[in-house]
GUSEDREN-150774 format. One line per 2 residues: their letters; for each residue x, y, z of C-alpha. Coordinates in steps of 0.05 Angstrom, whole numbers, m for minus. Example, Ala and Ser with C-alpha at 12.3 -4.5 7.8 and 13.67 -1.06 7.14 Angstrom:
2
AS = 246:m90:156  273:m21:143
***
This chain:
99
XX = 0:0:0  27:68:m19
XX = 18:131:22  47:199:8
XX = 49:240:72  54:315:80
XX = 55:348:148  31:420:153
XX = 36:460:217  m14:517:217
XX = m6:537:290  39:511:344
XX = m17:467:371  m50:448:305
XX = m18:399:257  m51:371:195
XX = m24:308:164  m44:301:92
XX = m42:230:63  m50:208:m8
XX = m78:139:m18  m111:101:m74
XX = m185:87:m84  m193:11:m89
XX = m247:m32:m121  m290:m69:m71
XX = m341:m111:m108  m383:m63:m150
XX = m363:m5:m106  m299:32:m90
XX = m269:49:m23  m210:73:17
XX = m164:25:52  m138:49:119
XX = m73:23:149  m74:m15:214
XX = m34:41:247  m87:93:229
XX = m144:48:252  m109:37:319
XX = m87:109:329  m157:137:318
XX = m192:78:352  m235:62:291
XX = m282:4:304  m336:m20:256
XX = m363:46:230  m338:116:215
XX = m375:182:207  m368:219:141
XX = m374:295:144  m386:324:75
XX = m362:396:70  m354:439:9
XX = m294:410:m28  m276:357:24
XX = m297:294:60  m277:284:132
XX = m274:213:159  m276:207:235
XX = m288:151:284  m356:145:316
XX = m350:150:391  m396:108:433
XX = m457:151:449  m453:135:524
XX = m378:135:530  m355:146:602
XX = m426:145:630  m410:87:677
XX = m352:126:707  m394:189:713
XX = m451:151:747  m402:119:796
XX = m373:187:813  m443:215:824
XX = m460:156:870  m395:163:909
XX = m408:238:920  m482:228:938
XX = m501:269:878  m546:217:845
XX = m613:245:865  m676:239:822
XX = m694:303:785  m766:280:775
XX = m804:240:826  m815:168:806
XX = m884:168:839  m942:210:812
XX = m987:248:861  m1049:218:832
XX = m1037:153:795  m1113:142:790
XX = m1120:203:746  m1163:195:683
XX = m1105:213:637  m1068:150:659
X = m1127:103:643
***
């Protein structure tokens, strides 16, 4: 697999790495082949998100929607900050709108 890599530094904290790669035939479609190093570095799993902007396509990993929730819930419990915001019991459960 051939990659041509250019590194561009726009600001001290912002570096763009431009890579040139080939489009490959995959059945009746075409696709991009990503190296193992890129997949591991960006933690790409089964799917990626494509952002279509004027003149460019950005490919980025999809983060788990509930990433770090378990840790946050544990911290809330440990600090006694896991109180209900809405009561889990209604004042009048016999109300007509519930029947």
